[in-house]
N, C-alpha and C positions, 0 to 999 in steps of 0.2 A: 834701501827702500824705507819710504816715510810711512811707521806704522803707527796706528792711534787705536788705543785701548780702551773699550768700555766696560767696565765692570759694576755690575749690579750687588749691593749690599758689601762695599768694600770698607765700610768703618770698624769690622772685627773680624776675627776668626780666619777662616780659607780666603774671604774677600780681602781681607786686609793683606795678607800673605801675598796673594796674586799681585796688587797693587804695588806693592813693594818690590816684589820680583821686577815686573816691567819698569818701574821707575828707576830702579838700578841699571838695569838694561838701557836706559837714555830714551825710552817710548813716552810718548804723551799719553796721559792716562785721564780718562774721564770716570770719576766715581761717581756713582747714584745710590742713596741710600738715605734715611730719614735723619741721620745725624753727620755732621760733619767730622773729621778727624784729623788730628796730626800725624801723617805717617813719617815724614821726613821734609828738611828744607827742599822743595823742588818747584821750579819754574812751570814744570812737565805736569804737574798734577792741578786737574780742574775738580772742585766737586761740587754736585749738584744737590741740594738738600730737597728730597720729595720723597711722598709716602707711595711706595710702588704698589701699594695694597689698595690705593684709591684709583681706580680704573677712569674716573672721571677726571682727574687732575692728572693722570698721567697722559691721557689723550690730549687735553689741552697743551700741555707741555710739549708733547710731540708736534703738534700744530704750530708751536711757535718758533720752528726753525733753528733751535738751539742745535740738534745734533747735526745739521747738513753743515752749520758753522764750523762745528768742530772736526767733523771729518774733511773739509773742504782740503783737496791737495793730496789727501793720502792715496798712497800704493797699496797699503794693505789695512783692512780695517778686522780687530778680532772684537767680537761681542760676547762676552762671558756672563750669562745669566745663572748668577751665584746664588742672589738673595731668596732666601725661604723661610717659612715657619715650620717648624715639626710638630707643634701642637694642633690638634688634641693628641696627646698621649695617651689614649683609651680606647677601650673596646667600643662598639657601636652600643649605645643606650647609656653609656656613661660619659658620652662627648658633650661638651657643652656647645650651644648652637651658635653662639658669637663666635667662637675658635674656628668651627669648620666656615662659618659665613667669613672669616678675616684671611683662612689660610686659602681658599680656591682662587682670590683674585691676585693673592702676591704671588701664589706657585704657579700658578697657570697662565692668567691673563697676562701679565707683564712680562714674562717671557716670549708671548705670541705676539704681542703689539710691539715690542721692540725689534723683533727679528721682523717682522713685517714691514716697519716703517724702513729699516736700514737696506732691505733688499730693493724696496722702492727707491731711495733717496741714494744710493752708493753713487759716488763717481764713477762714470764709464772708464773702463780698464782696471779699476781697483779691485781687488781680491777681497771679498768678505766672508771671515771665518766665523761662523756661529758655535758657540761652545754651552750647551747646556749642563749645569752641574746636575748629574742624574744621582741615583742610588740604586742599591741593591734592594730598596723597599719597593721600587717599582718593577722590580724584576721577580720577585720572590714575594708570597705572602706571609705577613707576620700579623699576628692577634694585637691588635691596639695602633695599627698603623694604617686603617683602611682610607684615612683621609690624605695624608703624607704619601702612602704608597701609589694612591689612585693619581695624585698630582706629578710624582714622578714618572708613573707609566705613563702618563699624558705626554711629557717631555719627551720621553722616548720615541712616541708614536708620531708626536709633532716633527722630531727629528726624521725619520723615516720618510714622512711624507715630503718635507721640504727636499729632500734628497733625491725623493723619486720625481721631483718637477724640475729637475735640472736647471736649474737657474744659471746662467753665463757666469762664471768666475764668483760662484757660491757655494763653500762648503759647508758641512754642518756635522756634528758628533754630540752625542750626549755620553758624558763621560763620568762614571762612579769614581768617587776620590778615594774609596775606602772609608775606614773609621777614623776620623781626626780627631783629635784633641782641642775642642773649641768649647765655646759657651754653650753651643745647642746640645753638646754631650752632656754639659753640667744639667741641662734642662731635664733631658732623658733620665738623668740618674735620679733626681729628685721625684720622679713618678711613682705614685703607689703600687703596688704589684695588683691589686685588685682592679686598678684601672689599666695597667701595662704588665701584662705578665712576663714579657721578656727583660725586666727591669735589673733582674739579677745579671744577666748576661753582658749588660753595659757596664754594672759595676765592677764585675769580674776583667773585664777588657782593661778597665783603669787602673785597678790594683795589679793587674799582671802584666803590665807594660805593653797591652796590644793596641794602642792607640798611636798613630803617624803624627808628627808636627804639623802645623798649617805650612811652615815654611817648605819643609821637605815635599810634602804634596804639591803646594804650588809648584815649584820646581820640576816636579816631574809632570804636571799637566800642562806647563808652558812647553816642555819639550816635545809632548805629544802634538799641541798645536803647531809649533814648529816645523815639525816632520812634515816630508814632502809627501807621507802618506796619510796625512790626516785628512779625514773624512771618508777614507776607505772603510773602517769600522765604524759605520754611524752608532752602533751601541758599542760602547766602549767601557774600559776600567783600567784605572792606572795599575790595580795589581797583576794584569796581563804582563807588566814589563818588571816584576819582580821576580 
């Protein structure tokens, strides 16, 4: 089957590991991020430099037909909405307005725009699998993560609604990856306890070896996507398999 992969935020962390996994498997990968990156020499990798937090720019890019050209002839299309901002890592009243304004379009609007566009334009007969990278922050209330948690909860519910619509040959799941050792974790650990009361928990996870590697987590997520059961659990978690 001709499988084509679209990954947002492929330039670092889990997104980079996912892109590397699929390139090694011989799949064509389209990476969408603010910066390009050298993953490995591969003619299968196409990179599009775009600020996914700029909804106007993303809407204009989608209207240009680039995605339609990329997925042409595909039997299977996998969209992985990975890009996200964890900031503001702060309790309400101590959050920066600019960080709130930047987080919402990147964390919520971009995944919805991409999912909507691919459902509309996927080739007839092709299977479309949509993956939101979710988080326990969207399923539990944590002090300091009202913005990040609300965004991840929104993606969970978006996945539920798309599943309920029963689009032909479209499957969707919001998958929480667990705690992964990425630059996002570095950012979380730099937060001040006054702003982010949970910071010590994440410091302890790092020193105690409680973080999963991006590569191992990417392989687990790819395995879940490849499973015939993908989409049965619309709200899912890689730790279910451990």
